[in-house]
N, C-alpha and C positions, 0 to 999 in steps of 0.2 A: 275654382270650381272644377271639379275631375271629368274628362271629357266621356262622353257615351262609350261603350265597349260593345264592339261587335261581338258573334257568337265566339269567332276563334279567340278574341282576348280574353273573354269568360273563361271559356276551356284551357285557354294557357295559364289564368291565373289562378285555376282549380288546382292545377300541377304542383302550385307553389305548397311547400310544406311549412311547418314554423321556423325550422331552422333556416329557410331560404327569406323568409318574413324578416326573421332576426337580423340576418345579414345585409337585408335593404336597408333596416331600420338604422343599422350601425354605421352604416356606409353614408345615408344621407347626414347622418350627424358629424361626420369624418372621414371622408374621403382618403384621407391620408394614413389611414389606419392600415397597419402591414396584415400581411395574410397570417403572419404567426400570432399576431394581437387578437385579429378576427378570430382566428381558431380556437385562441383561448375563450373567448367569450362566448362561442357557440359550442364548448368541449368538443371539438373534432380535432383530428390531425390537419395541419397546412394543406397537404396535397387535395382531400376533398372539399376543403373549403375555396382552395385556388380554383380549383373546377367549377365549382357553384358559382363562382362570382365570374367566371368567364362565361358560363351558361347564362346566366342573368343578363349579360352586356349583350349577348347574340341574340337573345331573344328581344330585346328591347326594353328589358324592365330597367337598365340602367342606361340612361340617354349618354350621359355626358358626367365628366367631373372636372370639376373648376374651383376656383379660390373666390370666396366672397370677399370683395373689396370694401373698404371704408370709403363712400361717397363724399363725407364731409371734407375729410382729409385730401380728396382728390379735387375738389372744387365742385362739386355736383350737389349744391346745398340750398336747390328750390327744387323740389318734387310737386309736379301739377299733375291732376287728372283732366283729361281734355276729351270732352265727350264729342265725337263728329256725327253729324249727319250728311249722307251724301245727297246729290240734288237728284240723282236718278239712280234707279238700283237695275241695272243690267248683269249679267255675267261677266261682259269685258270691264266694265267699268269698277266691278269689285275686284276683279283677278288685278286689275291695274292699281288701284287704292293699296292692296295687299303688297302687291311688289314696290311701290313706291314708299310705304310704312317700312317694310322690312330694311330698306338702303338708309334709314336717318337714325344717326347715331343716337340723337336725343332721345328717341322714343326707345325706352328699354322693355316697355310692354305693351303689346295689342292685342283686344278681346274683340271679337266681333259679339255685342251683345243684343237682347231684346228690350223693348220698351220704347221711349221715346227719341233715342240715338242708335245709329249704327255701330257704331266702334267707341270703345275706351282706351284712350293711350295712358299710358304713365311715362311721364316725360322728365327728363333731368336735366336741369340747366345751373350755372353758376349763379344768376341773378332774375331778377324783374326785368332788367335792360336784354339779358341774352334771351329770356323767355319772349319778350317784346319782338326781338328780331326773329327769332323762331318762327313765330304765328304770321309775322309779314313774309317774311323771305323765304322759309323753308313749306310751312304746310301751306303759304299763298301760291306755292309753284305746284303744288299737288293738284291736278283736274279734279272737277266735279265735288269738291267740300261745300256743301251747302250751308252749313253752319259750324260753328265749334263753341263750345260753353267748356270755361275752364273752371277748375275748382283748385284751391293752393292747399299746400299741407303746410299745416303752423306747427305739428308735432307728429313722431313716429310713436305708438304707444308699443305697437308690437309688429316684427317684419320674420316672416320666417319663409324659409326655402323648401320645408319637409311637405313632402305628402303624408296625410294621416294615415298608419297601417294599424286598421281595427280589428283586424283578424287574429292578433297576438293573444 
């Protein structure tokens, strides 16, 4: 789900042309592509492509470059979606929860959601025993959690790190 954009963000998005959108699309598929290769893909010379990419980085359209690792090969074999409900809802409690969750390595994603729960965590662990330890000792140490409801992933059908760019 994409975040709501402010007027400033909207105006900034409107300043992107087709070439900028193509560059963003190519870079999110392979951030290792060279400026020379990008230039060939968008039919420009390397210097303007380099300048455009730096501008996209500076304006925050490109947040970071990462390597996507194979979790199975690194022992992250169990994925769990954990829905959290807080006992109380105050600014201080919410901010503390967010701070605590950001520091937990096993939590790879966290979303503030609507509905029956307050937060949805994506948790990656080695196995069920590790998840049990995580719930008891790690989540158990986070104050003001009222309840946690876990859903275990049996298989991954689609996993993407791309942001859909529909303006192309």
